[in-house]
Structure formats: C-alpha cells, structure tokens
N, C-alpha and C positions, 0 to 999 in steps of 0.2 A: 504493499499499499504506500510505504513512504517512497519507494522507487518511482511509482507512478506520479505522486504529488510533485516530486522534485522535477520529473521530465516534464510535466503539464505546465508547471509554473515557472520554471527556468530559475529557481532559487537554490542556494546552497543547502546542502543536507542539514546542517546545524540550524539554519534560519527555519527550515521547513518543520523540524522536530519542535522548535520554540513555538511556532504558530499553531500546530497542531495540539501542543499540550496546553497552551495559555490562551490561544485565541490572539486575533489581531489587536495590536496596541492603538488604542484610539488617541487621536491627537486632540486634546482639548484646547480651547482658546484661552483658558486661564493661565495666568502668569503667576509663576512661584515667587515666593518672597514676601516682603512686607509691602502694604499699600501705603500711600502717602496720606498722612493725617493732616499735616500742616501745609495747606496750599490755598492758592486763590485769595479770598477775602482775608484771611488770617495773615498772610504774608504782607498784603498791600497795607493792612493796618499797622504791622509791626514796623515797616519802613516809614509809615507816616509818623509813628511815635518817635521813631529814630531823628527824623527831620526836626520835630518840635523840641526834642531834647538837645538840640544842637549837635547832632552826629556824634553822640556820646561813644557810639561803637566805631570809632575810626581805626584804621589800620595802625596797629603796634606790633612790635616783636613778639611780646607774649601772646600765646595763642587764646587764652581764655579771659583775658582782662577785659576784653570788649564786653561780651555778655555778663560778665560779673559786675560791672558798672551799671548796666541796664536793668537788669533782673529785679534787684531789690526793690526798684522804685516803680516797676511796671503796673502794680495795682492801684498806686495812687496816681500815677500820670493817666491811667485809663478813666478813673473815676472823675478827675478835675477836667479832662478833655470832654468827657461826656456832659458834664454840668455846663461847659462853656459851649456846648453844641458844635465843638470842632470834630467830634469823632462819632460816627454813627454806626454802632454795631449791634448785631443781633445777640440774643443771650447765647445761642450756641458758639458764635465766634468769640465772644468775650470770655467764656469759660475755656475754650481751646487756648486762648491768647494767655490766660492767666495761669494755666497749667504747664506752660512750655518751659522746659529746663534750659539751663545756660548754653549747653551744646547745641540743642535745637535751634535757639535764637541765632547762634554763630552760623549754623548752616543755612538758616533762612535768609540771613541778612550777607551772606557770602558774596553773592554776584552785586549786590547793591553798595556793599561798602568799598569796593575798590573803583567806583565810578569816579571820574574827576568831576568836582564840583564846578559850577559857573564862575567865572572869574569876578572877583569883588570890585565894587565901584572904584576903590583905590587904584587897584592894579590897572583899570581902564584909564584913569586919570594920570597917574604917575608912569613916566617912563622907566621901565626896569631894564637894566643893561645886564649882561652876564659876561 
C-alpha cells in the first residue's frame, strides 16, 4: 500500500508514512507568539504626554533612564491633562496607559524618541557657524 501511495503522489517514502500516520498538516492563518497590546491610541497618547512633559524621554546613554523619569508621573499627568481637556482618552486606553511598565514605555517611544525636533526660533534668527 505504501509503495502504491509513493508512486501515485510522487513523494518520498518518509513523507508518505508521516501523511498516512498523522494526516495532512493544515496551515492555519494564525500567527504564533504574542499579540501587541499597546498600539494605536495608547502609543499616540503616550507620545502626546511626552511632548507635554518637554520630551522627558530624550535619548541619553543609559537605557532605562528615559522611562524611569516619565513612569512615576504618568498617573498625575494623565489626570491633569484630562482636567484641562488636553487629553481625551477612553477608559480602556487610560487603563492600558497607566499599567504600562518602564520597558514598554521605552519600546513604544523608541521610534519617536530619535526624531529630530523642529529648529527653535533662536536657531532660525541667530546664524550658527560650525
């Protein structure tokens, strides 16, 4: 029976025994691994808070210094910005934002942290020579 199956399907003998023993492997469309929790509105709100706080997470040599400076003040900043109508968040987004760890803040702000800021008014007025 195995010889006939191998001849009919033109497969190797080992693969044919695997198919007959376990059935055909189905390719599911699911991705393996973790799904992203912090994306979209949460990251946008975090970038906005960073801007309001004067880019407290600026690039410095120490890896976790950035989030260590922003993380403790996050609940207070969110509360004050919501009172001043500067930040409009749903309850789910607010809960996700407040439960973020320092490492997650660093990962979410990674691309935004290294963008060049717009030149200040002083740099436009004063001729800087190098």
